[in-house]
N, C-alpha and C positions, 0 to 999 in steps of 0.2 A: 367859724373861728379862723382868724388869720394866723399864719405861721410866721413867727417873729424870732424864735430862738435859733441859735446856731448849734445847740447841743440838744438832741431829742432822744428820748427813750420810748421804744415801742413795746407794748406788752401783748402777749398772747399771739405772737406770730409763730405758727407751727408749734404752739404750746410752749414756746420758750420766750424769754425776755431778750430782746435785741437792743443793744446800746450802740447808737450811731453818733459819731462826732463829725460834723459837717464843717469843713474848713474853708469853704469858698461860696460866694453867692451863686455860682453856676451849679455846684453840687446841691445847694439848697433849693434852687428852682427845679432841678431834676427830681429831687426828693418829693417836693410838693406835687409835682406832676404825677409821680408814681402813686402817691397817696390818693390823689383825685381819681386815678384810674381804678384803684382798688375799691373805691367807694361806688363805682358805677355798676349797674346790673350786668351780670355776666352770662345769663342764660337766654336761650331762645326756645320758643314754643310754637308748635304747629297744631292747630285745631282742625281736624279733618271731619267734615260733616257728612254723615252717611245715613241713608234710609233704605230699608228693605223689609219685606214681609216674610222673607225666607228665614229658616232656622240655621243659616250658616253665613259666613262672611264670603262674599264672592271673590273669585281669584283676582279679578281686575282691581279690587280694593286692596287685597293683600299686596299686590305688586306696587301699587301707588303709595301705600302707607310705608312699606319697607324702604322705598326709594327716598321718601321724605325724611325718614329716620336717619339717613346719612348726613343730613344737612341741618337738623334741629336737635337741640339737647333733649327736648321732651316732645313727644307726639301723642296727642289725645285723639283716639278714634271715637268720635261722638256719635253713638248709635241711638236710633229710636228704641223705645222699650220693646224687648222681645226676648224669647228664650233661644239660646244658641245650643245646638247639639254638638258643635265642634268649633274650635278656634284655630286659625292658621298659626304657623310658626312666625310670629312677629319678632322684630328686633327687641332687645332688652329695654330700650327707652320708649316703647309704645305701651300705652294703657288704653283699655276700652272703658268708656263711661256711657252708661245707659241714661237716656233723657227723653222726656216727653217731646213728641214731634209737634211743636207749636210755633207758628210764625215763620215758617220756612227758614232759610239761612239766617235772616235777621234775628228771629226769636231764639234760634238755637245758639248762635254766637253770643248774643246779648246775655242769655241766662248763664252760659258758662263763664263768660268774661267777668261778670260781676262776682263770681265765686273765687277768683284768683287774686293774688297780690300782684297787681300789674307792675309795681315798682321793682319787682324781681327780674323783669325781662327787658332786654334791649331790643328784642325783635319778636313779633308775634305774627303768625300767618293764619289766614282763614282760607281753607281749601274745601271744595265739595266734590261729590262723586258724580257730577254731571258730565264728566269727561273720562276717557280712557287714556291712561298714560302709556304711550307706545315706546318711548325711549327715555334715556337717562336725563336727569336734571342738571348735570354738571355744567353744560354751557350756560344755562339760565342763571344758576347760582354763582358761577364765576363772573358773569356779566353784572350781577347784583353788586359785587364787591367794588366795581369801578364806576357804577352808575351814580352813586351819591344821592339816590332818591330817599325821601322820608316815607313815601307811600307809593307802592308800585304794584303792578300785576303783570300778567302774561300778555294781555292784549286789551286794547281800548275799543270804544265804540262811540259813534255819533247818532245811534238810533234814537228816534223820538217817538215814543208811544203816544197815542192820541190823548191819553189821560195825564200826560206829564204836566207838572206845574212849573217846570223850569224853562227859563229863556235859553240857557245854554245846557244842552243835554250831553255834552261830552263827558264820558265816564270810563273808568277802568272796569272791565267786566269782572263781576264779583265771584266767579268760580275759583279764582286764585288771587288772593290779596295778601300783601305783606306790609306790615306796619313797623316802622323803625321808631326809635324812642320819642321823637317829637310827635309822631302820629299817635302812638300809644297814649301819650299824655293828654291828647285831645279827645280820645274816644269817649270818656265820661261826659265831656261837654257836648259831644255830638249826640249821645243818647238823651241827654237832658233837652236837647233842641227838638227831639221827636216825641210825640205823644205815645210812648211805648205801651202803656196800659190799653189805650184805645185800639192801637194796632193789633196787639196780641189777643185782645178780646173780641175782635171782629169775627162774626159768625159766617158771613157770606164769603165763601172761598174765592170767588172772582174778585170781590172788592179787596180782600186781604192780599191776594197776589198782586193786584195793581198797586196797592199801597206799599208793599215791600219793594216792588220795582222802582216806584217813584222816590221813596225815602231812603232805601238802602242801595240799590243798584246804581241809581243816578245821584241821589242826594248825598251819599257818603263822599263820593269824589268831589262834588261841588262844595261840600263843607270844607274838606281838606284844602282845596284850591283857594277858597275864600280866606283861609287862615294863613296863606302865604307859604304853604309847604311845597317842597319840590316833589312833584308827582310825575310818574312816567310808566312806560310799559316796555316789555321785551320786544314785542312786535307792534309796529305802528300801523294801525288799520288804514290810515289815510294813504300811506305809501302803497299799500296793496290795492286799495280802491282806484287810485290813480293809475298804477301800473297795469291793472287788468280791466280798466275802463268800466267800472261798475259804480253805482251811486255811493256817495260818501256815507250815507246812513245805513249801508248794508251791514249785515252780521257776517263779518269776514270768516270766522271759524266755521260757520255754517255753509257759506257759499264757496269758499276757496280752501277746503281742507288739505288737498294735496299740495297746493302752492305754499301754504304755511309749513307743512311738514318738510317740504324740500328746502325751506329756509331755516330749519332748526327748531321750529315750534314742536314741542314734544307731546302734544295732546290731540286727541280725536274726539270731537263732540259725540255723545251718545245719540243726539238727534240725527246726526249724519247716518247713523246705522238704523235707527228705529223710525224715522219720519217717513211719511208717504211721499211719493214722487212729486206731487204738486208743489212741495215746499222748495224744490230746487230749480235754479234757473235753466239748467240743462237736465240731462238724465242723472239719476242719483249716482254718486261715485261708487266705485267698486271698493267698499271699505275693507273687505278681506285682503284685496291686493295691496291696499295702502298699509295695512298692518304688516304684511309680509315684506313689503319693499322698504318701509321706513321704521319698522319696529326693531327692538333689540332681540336678536336671535337667541340670546341666553335666557330670555323671559318666557320661553315656551309659547311662541305665537299660536301654534295650533291649538293648544289648550285654551288660550284666550278666545280664539275664534269660535271654538266649539261652545264655550260658555255663552258668548254673545248671540250665537245662532239660537240657542235654547231660550235665552232671555227674550229674544225677538218673538219666538213662537208663543211664549207664555204671556206676553203683554196683552 
């Protein structure tokens, strides 16, 4: 509906009737702009994907989720089906939703996304528990405000797995993705472009994992790029591969964890802690030292380290 009147009555604004008399074109334009903004979605949502066979929520997940809750109106801790004997003290805007663990992150996010009213949100994040949050997200989320990206993440990658069907394998790593309104509006079309049923019903776990990497990890970024969206990341992997003279297709968070942390990257991959020595180009990093040197001292680093030591023993 076009605004053409110069005298407008608004009903049900804070339960009262407000009568406005607009006596200039400038006031009229400002009024229409205000109404347009009022009609836009005002909420943000973070979907945190978590898997564990334990009967409690790990401390590292509690820290990560509560930090995310500072920057999103709603945070959903999407847990696999299990019985919890205790629940941490989460922020008031955090809810736990139990869900079948099907299709890795792709299936988990897809099944929850289709249950929400996407038009209610201007910003949706998909974050998983494959990393340890060692420090605050303030720098990242302040950067987001000035970046202007429609779709972004913490770090990108040029890795090309042998089974990839893409000519260009550049993608944003899927452990931390943020969709703004243009990207949210395209998610349904993206899912339609993927044979979701075939992917989710795949019984061979190796084939399933490869399909998820090809269609979600790489394919999602390529889809958004093909639609002309502005995409980007907080840490540019190409900058790090050039600076430290490693191949462009290296997994930077895996090979350069300390270098990333020293440049404000707030995460430490769990693979850095749990993988065997042969996966590293040099000796494995002293992950306990990294947490103590770069971690937030207010987040009980010793408690975190003790938990990770136990998790490493149990795997």
